[in-house]
N, CA, C and O atoms as a MOPAC input file, in Angstrom:
PM7 MOZYME 1SCF
protein

 N     -7.25200 1    22.56600 1    -0.92900 1
 C     -6.80300 1    22.23100 1     0.38900 1
 C     -7.72400 1    21.22200 1     1.00400 1
 O     -8.93900 1    21.30500 1     0.82200 1
 N     -7.18100 1    20.26600 1     1.73000 1
 C     -7.96700 1    19.22200 1     2.35300 1
 C     -8.57000 1    19.76300 1     3.65700 1
 O     -7.96200 1    20.57300 1     4.35600 1
 N     -9.79800 1    19.28300 1     3.96200 1
 C    -10.39500 1    19.60600 1     5.28400 1
 C     -9.69500 1    18.78800 1     6.28900 1
 O     -8.99100 1    17.83900 1     5.94300 1
 N     -9.86100 1    19.11800 1     7.51000 1
 C     -9.21100 1    18.40700 1     8.62200 1
 C     -9.75400 1    16.95700 1     8.61100 1
 O     -8.99100 1    16.02000 1     8.85000 1
 N    -10.98900 1    16.77300 1     8.35300 1
 C    -11.57100 1    15.42400 1     8.30400 1
 C    -10.98400 1    14.56400 1     7.16200 1
 O    -10.72700 1    13.37300 1     7.33700 1
 N    -10.77900 1    15.20200 1     5.98500 1
 C    -10.17300 1    14.54400 1     4.87200 1
 C     -8.72600 1    14.17600 1     5.16300 1
 O     -8.28900 1    13.07700 1     4.82400 1
 N     -7.98400 1    15.07400 1     5.78100 1
 C     -6.61300 1    14.81800 1     6.10600 1
 C     -6.47600 1    13.67800 1     7.08000 1
 O     -5.54900 1    12.87400 1     6.97900 1
 N     -7.41600 1    13.59900 1     8.04700 1
 C     -7.35300 1    12.52600 1     9.01700 1
 C     -7.68300 1    11.17700 1     8.35200 1
 O     -7.06600 1    10.15700 1     8.65900 1
 N     -8.67700 1    11.19200 1     7.42700 1
 C     -9.07100 1     9.99800 1     6.69600 1
 C     -7.88300 1     9.42900 1     5.88800 1
 O     -7.64100 1     8.22300 1     5.83600 1
 N     -7.17700 1    10.35900 1     5.27700 1
 C     -5.97700 1     9.94700 1     4.48700 1
 C     -4.91100 1     9.36700 1     5.34800 1
 O     -4.32600 1     8.33700 1     5.01300 1
 N     -4.63200 1    10.03800 1     6.50800 1
 C     -3.64300 1     9.55900 1     7.44600 1
 C     -3.97400 1     8.20000 1     8.02200 1
 O     -3.06300 1     7.40500 1     8.25100 1
 N     -5.22200 1     7.90300 1     8.26100 1
 C     -5.68400 1     6.64700 1     8.81300 1
 C     -5.54000 1     5.58500 1     7.75700 1
 O     -5.05900 1     4.49400 1     8.06100 1
 N     -5.94600 1     5.86100 1     6.49300 1
 C     -5.85300 1     4.89900 1     5.43500 1
 C     -4.39900 1     4.52200 1     5.15300 1
 O     -4.05000 1     3.34900 1     5.01500 1
 N     -3.53300 1     5.60100 1     5.07100 1
 C     -2.11700 1     5.36500 1     4.83000 1
 C     -1.51100 1     4.52600 1     5.93600 1
 O     -0.78700 1     3.57000 1     5.66000 1
 N     -1.79100 1     4.86500 1     7.17200 1
 C     -1.24800 1     4.09800 1     8.33000 1
 C     -1.64200 1     2.68100 1     8.34000 1
 O     -0.85300 1     1.80500 1     8.69400 1
 N     -2.94900 1     2.41400 1     7.92600 1
 C     -3.39800 1     1.06100 1     7.86100 1
 C     -2.65800 1     0.27000 1     6.76300 1
 O     -2.37700 1    -0.91700 1     6.93100 1
 N     -2.35600 1     0.92100 1     5.67100 1
 C     -1.63000 1     0.28200 1     4.58700 1
 C     -0.24300 1    -0.07200 1     5.05500 1
 O      0.25900 1    -1.15700 1     4.76100 1
 N      0.38900 1     0.84400 1     5.78900 1
 C      1.74200 1     0.56100 1     6.31000 1
 C      1.69500 1    -0.64800 1     7.25800 1
 O      2.46000 1    -1.60300 1     7.12500 1
 N      0.80200 1    -0.56800 1     8.18000 1
 C      0.70300 1    -1.67000 1     9.19100 1
 C      0.45000 1    -3.01800 1     8.54100 1
 O      1.12900 1    -4.00700 1     8.82000 1
 N     -0.54300 1    -3.02800 1     7.67000 1
 C     -0.87100 1    -4.29000 1     6.95400 1
 C      0.31400 1    -4.84800 1     6.13200 1
 O      0.57100 1    -6.05200 1     6.12900 1
 N      1.01900 1    -3.94400 1     5.44200 1
 C      2.15600 1    -4.36200 1     4.61400 1
 C      3.27800 1    -4.84400 1     5.53500 1
 O      3.92000 1    -5.84800 1     5.22700 1
 N      3.52900 1    -4.17400 1     6.63400 1
 C      4.59600 1    -4.57200 1     7.57100 1
 C      4.28800 1    -5.94500 1     8.16800 1
 O      5.17800 1    -6.78500 1     8.29900 1
 N      3.07200 1    -6.15800 1     8.51300 1
 C      2.71000 1    -7.45800 1     9.12900 1
 C      2.77100 1    -8.56100 1     8.10100 1
 O      3.19300 1    -9.66700 1     8.43600 1
 N      2.36400 1    -8.31500 1     6.84300 1
 C      2.43300 1    -9.32200 1     5.76700 1
 C      3.91100 1    -9.68700 1     5.60500 1
 O      4.22800 1   -10.84900 1     5.34900 1
 N      4.82100 1    -8.71900 1     5.74800 1
 C      6.25700 1    -9.01700 1     5.57600 1
 C      6.84800 1    -9.65400 1     6.82300 1
 O      8.03300 1    -9.98800 1     6.85200 1
 N      6.02000 1    -9.82600 1     7.86200 1
 C      6.42800 1   -10.42500 1     9.16100 1
 C      7.55600 1    -9.62500 1     9.79100 1
 O      8.55300 1   -10.17700 1    10.25700 1
 N      7.37700 1    -8.33100 1     9.79300 1
 C      8.30900 1    -7.36900 1    10.46200 1
 C      7.72900 1    -6.75200 1    11.68500 1
 O      6.53300 1    -6.46000 1    11.71300 1
 N      8.51100 1    -6.54100 1    12.69000 1
 C      8.09400 1    -5.71700 1    13.80700 1
 C      8.34000 1    -4.26600 1    13.46700 1
 O      9.06200 1    -3.98500 1    12.51000 1
 N      7.76700 1    -3.32300 1    14.21500 1
 C      8.09200 1    -1.90300 1    13.99700 1
 C      9.57700 1    -1.65700 1    14.17600 1
 O     10.15100 1    -0.84900 1    13.44600 1
 N     10.20300 1    -2.31200 1    15.10000 1
 C     11.60400 1    -2.14100 1    15.37100 1
 C     12.43300 1    -2.66000 1    14.19400 1
 O     13.41500 1    -2.02400 1    13.81000 1
 N     12.05900 1    -3.79600 1    13.62000 1
 C     12.81200 1    -4.30800 1    12.46000 1
 C     12.63800 1    -3.42200 1    11.24800 1
 O     13.60400 1    -3.18700 1    10.52200 1
 N     11.43500 1    -2.92100 1    11.00200 1
 C     11.20500 1    -1.97200 1     9.91900 1
 C     11.95200 1    -0.70600 1    10.17100 1
 O     12.46300 1    -0.10000 1     9.22900 1
 N     12.03800 1    -0.27800 1    11.40400 1
 C     12.79900 1     0.93900 1    11.74100 1
 C     14.28200 1     0.80800 1    11.28800 1
 O     14.85000 1     1.72600 1    10.69700 1
 N     14.85100 1    -0.30600 1    11.57500 1
 C     16.24900 1    -0.48900 1    11.18700 1
 C     16.43700 1    -0.60000 1     9.70300 1
 O     17.35200 1    -0.01400 1     9.12400 1
 N     15.52600 1    -1.39000 1     9.07300 1
 C     15.66300 1    -1.56400 1     7.60700 1
 C     15.38100 1    -0.30700 1     6.84000 1
 O     15.97900 1    -0.09400 1     5.78500 1
 N     14.49400 1     0.54000 1     7.32300 1
 C     14.06000 1     1.77000 1     6.59600 1
 C     14.85900 1     3.01400 1     7.04900 1
 O     14.76600 1     4.07400 1     6.43000 1
 N     15.61600 1     2.87500 1     8.09600 1
 C     16.29700 1     4.06700 1     8.67900 1
 C     15.32000 1     5.15000 1     9.08200 1
 O     15.52500 1     6.33900 1     8.83500 1
 N     14.24700 1     4.69300 1     9.71500 1
 C     13.17600 1     5.62300 1    10.19400 1
 C     12.98800 1     5.22800 1    11.70200 1
 O     12.94500 1     4.05100 1    12.06200 1
 N     12.88400 1     6.24700 1    12.51800 1
 C     12.73200 1     5.97300 1    13.98000 1
 C     11.45200 1     5.16400 1    14.25900 1
 O     10.42000 1     5.41400 1    13.63700 1
 N     11.50800 1     4.23300 1    15.15400 1
 C     10.36900 1     3.39400 1    15.47700 1
 C      9.17200 1     4.22700 1    15.93500 1
 O      8.03600 1     3.84000 1    15.66300 1
 N      9.37500 1     5.32100 1    16.59800 1
 C      8.31300 1     6.14500 1    17.08300 1
 C      7.59000 1     6.74700 1    15.90100 1
 O      6.36600 1     6.87600 1    15.93300 1
 N      8.33400 1     7.13100 1    14.82500 1
 C      7.70500 1     7.67000 1    13.61000 1
 C      6.82000 1     6.63400 1    12.99100 1
 O      5.71900 1     6.94000 1    12.53400 1
 N      7.29200 1     5.39400 1    12.97000 1
 C      6.47600 1     4.31400 1    12.33400 1
 C      5.19400 1     4.17300 1    13.12700 1
 O      4.12700 1     4.06300 1    12.52300 1
 N      5.24400 1     4.17000 1    14.45000 1
 C      4.02000 1     4.04700 1    15.27600 1
 C      3.07700 1     5.22200 1    15.01600 1
 O      1.87200 1     4.99000 1    14.91400 1
 N      3.53600 1     6.43900 1    14.90300 1
 C      2.70800 1     7.56700 1    14.62900 1
 C      2.04600 1     7.47500 1    13.27800 1
 O      0.87800 1     7.83500 1    13.13100 1
 N      2.79200 1     6.98600 1    12.26200 1
 C      2.22900 1     6.79300 1    10.92900 1
 C      1.16700 1     5.69500 1    10.95100 1
 O      0.08200 1     5.88100 1    10.40100 1
 N      1.44600 1     4.61100 1    11.54500 1
 C      0.54000 1     3.49200 1    11.54500 1
 C     -0.74300 1     3.80900 1    12.33500 1
 O     -1.79700 1     3.23500 1    12.06000 1
 N     -0.65600 1     4.69900 1    13.28900 1
 C     -1.83500 1     5.09400 1    14.08000 1
 C     -2.59900 1     6.27000 1    13.44500 1
 O     -3.54900 1     6.79400 1    14.02700 1
 N     -2.17100 1     6.66600 1    12.26400 1
 C     -2.87200 1     7.76000 1    11.61600 1
 C     -2.62200 1     9.09400 1    12.20500 1
 O     -3.40800 1    10.00600 1    11.95000 1
 N     -1.61300 1     9.28900 1    12.96100 1
 C     -1.30100 1    10.50800 1    13.64700 1
 C     -0.35300 1    11.39100 1    12.84300 1
 O     -0.16300 1    12.56700 1    13.15300 1
 N      0.22800 1    10.81100 1    11.82100 1
 C      1.20000 1    11.55100 1    11.01400 1
 C      1.20500 1    11.02200 1     9.57000 1
 O      1.15100 1     9.81100 1     9.35900 1
 N      1.26600 1    11.89200 1     8.60900 1
 C      1.46500 1    11.50100 1     7.23400 1
 C      2.89600 1    11.83700 1     6.87000 1
 O      3.29800 1    12.99800 1     6.94100 1
 N      3.68500 1    10.81800 1     6.47300 1
 C      5.08000 1    11.08600 1     6.25800 1
 C      5.40500 1    11.80900 1     4.97100 1
 O      4.59300 1    11.84400 1     4.04600 1
 N      6.59000 1    12.38600 1     4.91100 1
 C      7.05500 1    13.01600 1     3.72000 1
 C      7.37300 1    11.96100 1     2.70400 1
 O      7.46600 1    10.77800 1     3.03200 1
 N      7.54500 1    12.38900 1     1.44500 1
 C      7.79500 1    11.44600 1     0.33000 1
 C      9.05000 1    10.60000 1     0.57300 1
 O      9.03400 1     9.39900 1     0.30400 1
 N     10.09200 1    11.17700 1     1.05400 1
 C     11.35300 1    10.37300 1     1.27000 1
 C     11.10800 1     9.30000 1     2.31000 1
 O     11.67600 1     8.21200 1     2.20900 1
 N     10.27800 1     9.57300 1     3.31000 1
 C      9.96800 1     8.58300 1     4.31500 1
 C      9.12100 1     7.52900 1     3.78800 1
 O      9.28800 1     6.37000 1     4.16900 1
 N      8.13900 1     7.86600 1     2.86100 1
 C      7.32100 1     6.85400 1     2.22100 1
 C      8.21200 1     5.87800 1     1.42000 1
 O      8.03700 1     4.66100 1     1.48300 1
 N      9.11900 1     6.41800 1     0.70900 1
 C     10.03000 1     5.57300 1    -0.06800 1
 C     10.89600 1     4.70700 1     0.83300 1
 O     11.14700 1     3.55400 1     0.48200 1
 N     11.35100 1     5.18400 1     1.94000 1
 C     12.15400 1     4.41000 1     2.88700 1
 C     11.31200 1     3.26000 1     3.47500 1
 O     11.77400 1     2.12700 1     3.60800 1
 N     10.04700 1     3.60300 1     3.82500 1
 C      9.20500 1     2.53000 1     4.42200 1
 C      8.94100 1     1.44300 1     3.35000 1
 O      9.05200 1     0.25300 1     3.64200 1
 N      8.59900 1     1.84500 1     2.13700 1
 C      8.36100 1     0.84500 1     1.10800 1
 C      9.61300 1     0.00500 1     0.86800 1
 O      9.51700 1    -1.21400 1     0.72700 1
 N     10.79000 1     0.64100 1     0.81900 1
 C     11.99300 1    -0.10200 1     0.64000 1
 C     12.29900 1    -1.06600 1     1.78200 1
 O     12.75500 1    -2.18800 1     1.56400 1
 N     12.03800 1    -0.60600 1     3.00400 1
 C     12.24000 1    -1.44800 1     4.16700 1
 C     11.34100 1    -2.63400 1     4.16300 1
 O     11.75400 1    -3.70000 1     4.61900 1
 N     10.13000 1    -2.51800 1     3.67400 1
 C      9.18000 1    -3.57800 1     3.59600 1
 C      9.42300 1    -4.45700 1     2.35700 1
 O      8.99200 1    -5.60800 1     2.29300 1
 N     10.12900 1    -3.87200 1     1.37900 1
 C     10.41800 1    -4.50000 1     0.05200 1
 C      9.14300 1    -4.60900 1    -0.75300 1
 O      8.82100 1    -5.67200 1    -1.28400 1
 N      8.40200 1    -3.48500 1    -0.84300 1
 C      7.20500 1    -3.40400 1    -1.66700 1
 C      7.28300 1    -2.18900 1    -2.58400 1
 O      8.12200 1    -1.31300 1    -2.37300 1
 N      6.42800 1    -2.12200 1    -3.59100 1
 C      6.31600 1    -0.88400 1    -4.42500 1
 C      5.60900 1     0.17900 1    -3.52400 1
 O      4.67400 1    -0.15300 1    -2.79600 1
 N      6.06100 1     1.43300 1    -3.58400 1
 C      5.46900 1     2.44900 1    -2.78400 1
 C      3.96400 1     2.61900 1    -3.05800 1
 O      3.22300 1     3.07300 1    -2.18700 1
 N      3.50100 1     2.24100 1    -4.31600 1
 C      2.12800 1     2.39700 1    -4.62100 1
 C      1.20700 1     1.56000 1    -3.71000 1
 O      0.03400 1     1.89000 1    -3.53400 1
 N      1.74100 1     0.49900 1    -3.15000 1
 C      0.99100 1    -0.36500 1    -2.23800 1
 C      0.56600 1     0.45900 1    -0.99800 1
 O     -0.53000 1     0.27200 1    -0.47200 1
 N      1.44300 1     1.36200 1    -0.54600 1
 C      1.16000 1     2.20500 1     0.61200 1
 C      0.13400 1     3.27000 1     0.34500 1
 O     -0.39500 1     3.88100 1     1.27300 1
 N     -0.14500 1     3.49200 1    -0.89600 1
 C     -1.13500 1     4.53700 1    -1.35600 1
 C     -2.43000 1     3.86700 1    -1.77800 1
 O     -3.33100 1     4.54400 1    -2.27400 1
 N     -2.55200 1     2.57500 1    -1.60100 1
 C     -3.75300 1     1.85200 1    -2.05200 1
 C     -5.02800 1     2.44600 1    -1.35200 1
 O     -5.07700 1     2.65100 1    -0.13900 1
 N     -6.03300 1     2.69900 1    -2.20900 1
 C     -7.28200 1     3.16900 1    -1.71400 1
 C     -7.36900 1     4.68500 1    -1.63800 1
 O     -8.36500 1     5.20800 1    -1.13800 1
 N     -6.37800 1     5.39700 1    -2.10800 1
 C     -6.39100 1     6.83500 1    -2.09000 1
 C     -6.21700 1     7.38400 1    -3.48600 1
 O     -5.46600 1     6.82500 1    -4.28500 1
 N     -6.89000 1     8.45100 1    -3.78400 1
 C     -6.80300 1     9.06100 1    -5.12600 1
 C     -7.08200 1    10.55300 1    -5.06800 1
 O     -7.82300 1    11.02200 1    -4.20400 1
 N     -6.51900 1    11.24900 1    -5.93600 1
 C     -6.79300 1    12.71100 1    -6.13100 1
 C     -7.77900 1    12.86700 1    -7.29400 1
 O     -7.51800 1    12.40400 1    -8.40400 1
 N     -8.90300 1    13.51800 1    -7.03000 1
 C     -9.91200 1    13.61000 1    -8.03800 1
 C    -10.15600 1    15.13700 1    -8.30500 1
 O    -10.70100 1    15.83600 1    -7.45000 1
 N     -9.75500 1    15.62100 1    -9.47400 1
 C     -9.96800 1    17.04200 1    -9.75900 1
 C    -11.45100 1    17.36900 1    -9.95600 1
 O    -12.18300 1    16.58900 1   -10.56400 1
 N    -11.89600 1    18.53100 1    -9.43800 1
 C    -13.28400 1    18.90200 1    -9.51500 1
 C    -13.42800 1    19.92800 1   -10.61900 1
 O    -14.55100 1    20.24100 1   -11.01300 1
 N    -12.35900 1    20.45100 1   -11.12000 1
 C    -12.45600 1    21.51000 1   -12.18500 1
 C    -11.38300 1    22.53300 1   -11.92400 1
 O    -10.89400 1    22.66400 1   -10.80200 1
 N    -11.02300 1    23.24700 1   -12.94200 1
 C     -9.89500 1    24.15000 1   -12.92600 1
 C    -10.08500 1    25.22400 1   -11.86600 1
 O     -9.16900 1    25.45700 1   -11.07700 1
 N    -11.18900 1    25.86200 1   -11.81600 1
 C    -11.40500 1    26.94400 1   -10.84000 1
 C    -12.10400 1    26.50300 1    -9.56400 1
 O    -12.21100 1    27.28600 1    -8.62000 1
 N    -12.55000 1    25.34700 1    -9.51900 1
 C    -13.35300 1    24.90300 1    -8.38200 1
 C    -12.50000 1    24.17500 1    -7.31800 1
 O    -13.01300 1    23.81200 1    -6.25900 1
 N    -11.28700 1    23.97800 1    -7.58200 1
 C    -10.41200 1    23.25500 1    -6.58400 1
 C    -10.58100 1    21.74500 1    -6.77000 1
 O    -11.20600 1    21.24300 1    -7.70500 1
 N     -9.97300 1    21.07600 1    -5.80400 1
 C     -9.94800 1    19.60300 1    -5.91200 1
 C    -10.11200 1    19.03100 1    -4.47900 1
 O    -10.06400 1    19.77100 1    -3.49600 1
 N    -10.29400 1    17.77700 1    -4.39400 1
 C    -10.51100 1    17.11400 1    -3.07200 1
 C     -9.99600 1    15.69700 1    -3.16400 1
 O     -9.83800 1    15.12300 1    -4.24200 1
 N     -9.73900 1    15.15300 1    -1.97400 1
 C     -9.30300 1    13.75500 1    -1.85600 1
 C    -10.51400 1    12.88100 1    -1.74400 1
 O    -11.53000 1    13.27200 1    -1.16800 1
 N    -10.40800 1    11.69700 1    -2.29400 1
 C    -11.39300 1    10.66200 1    -2.11900 1
 C    -10.67600 1     9.42500 1    -1.58900 1
 O     -9.69400 1     8.94400 1    -2.15400 1
 N    -11.20300 1     8.95100 1    -0.50600 1
 C    -10.63400 1     7.68000 1     0.00200 1
 C    -11.58500 1     6.60300 1    -0.35300 1
 O    -12.71200 1     6.59300 1     0.14400 1
 N    -11.19000 1     5.69300 1    -1.18900 1
 C    -12.05500 1     4.62000 1    -1.75100 1
 C    -11.81400 1     3.36300 1    -0.98700 1
 O    -10.86200 1     3.26700 1    -0.21200 1
 N    -12.65300 1     2.41200 1    -1.19400 1
 C    -12.48800 1     1.03000 1    -0.70600 1
 C    -11.19900 1     0.50800 1    -1.20200 1
 O    -10.74600 1     0.93700 1    -2.26300 1
 N    -10.56500 1    -0.40200 1    -0.50200 1
 C     -9.31500 1    -1.00400 1    -0.95100 1
 C     -9.49700 1    -1.61000 1    -2.31700 1
 O    -10.54100 1    -2.19600 1    -2.60200 1
 N     -8.52700 1    -1.48400 1    -3.14500 1
 C     -8.63200 1    -2.03700 1    -4.49500 1
 C     -8.60100 1    -3.54900 1    -4.44100 1
 O     -8.31800 1    -4.15300 1    -3.40600 1
 N     -8.89500 1    -4.13400 1    -5.56400 1
 C     -8.86600 1    -5.59200 1    -5.70300 1
 C     -7.44500 1    -6.10400 1    -5.91300 1
 O     -7.26000 1    -7.25500 1    -6.30800 1
 N     -6.44900 1    -5.27700 1    -5.65800 1
 C     -5.06600 1    -5.63100 1    -5.71000 1
 C     -4.59900 1    -5.81000 1    -7.13300 1
 O     -3.53900 1    -6.40100 1    -7.34200 1
 N     -5.33500 1    -5.33000 1    -8.13000 1
 C     -4.88800 1    -5.31700 1    -9.50500 1
 C     -3.85900 1    -4.29900 1    -9.72100 1
 O     -4.02800 1    -3.18500 1    -9.22600 1
 N     -2.80000 1    -4.56200 1   -10.41500 1
 C     -1.74600 1    -3.65200 1   -10.70900 1
 C     -2.09400 1    -2.81300 1   -11.95100 1
 O     -2.59800 1    -3.36000 1   -12.93200 1
 N     -1.84200 1    -1.54500 1   -11.92700 1
 C     -2.08000 1    -0.72700 1   -13.13000 1
 C     -1.26400 1    -1.16400 1   -14.28200 1
 O     -0.12100 1    -1.59400 1   -14.12400 1
 N     -1.85300 1    -1.05600 1   -15.47900 1
 C     -1.17600 1    -1.46000 1   -16.72000 1
 C      0.02700 1    -0.47000 1   -16.93800 1
 O     -0.03200 1     0.69400 1   -16.54200 1
 N      1.04700 1    -0.95600 1   -17.54500 1
 C      2.15100 1    -0.04200 1   -17.90000 1
 C      3.35600 1    -0.32100 1   -17.19800 1
 O      4.35900 1     0.36400 1   -17.39700 1

C-alpha cells in the first residue's frame, strides 16, 4: 500500500504529464473534455494532482490527446521489494523520451 505522501507524489506526476501533453497538443481543458468525454472539472482535478483517474479515464485522456497512454505514466514505476516485504512506488525523473523496445 502506498503512503499518503507517495500517493500524492504519483498524483502530481501524473497530472503534470496530462497537462504537458495537453498543452503540446494545443488543446484547452474544454477541448480535451469534449474529445475524451471526460468532464472538464475532472481534467482540472487530475492536472492539479488532486485526483488519480481510473484506467478507463486514463485511456480516454490519452485518446483525446492522441498519444500512447504510456506517455501519461512517464516517470512512474512499480518496484518490487520482495515477496513478503511488500512493494512501493518510485517516482523517477522524467525519462529521456526513449520508447521501450518491443
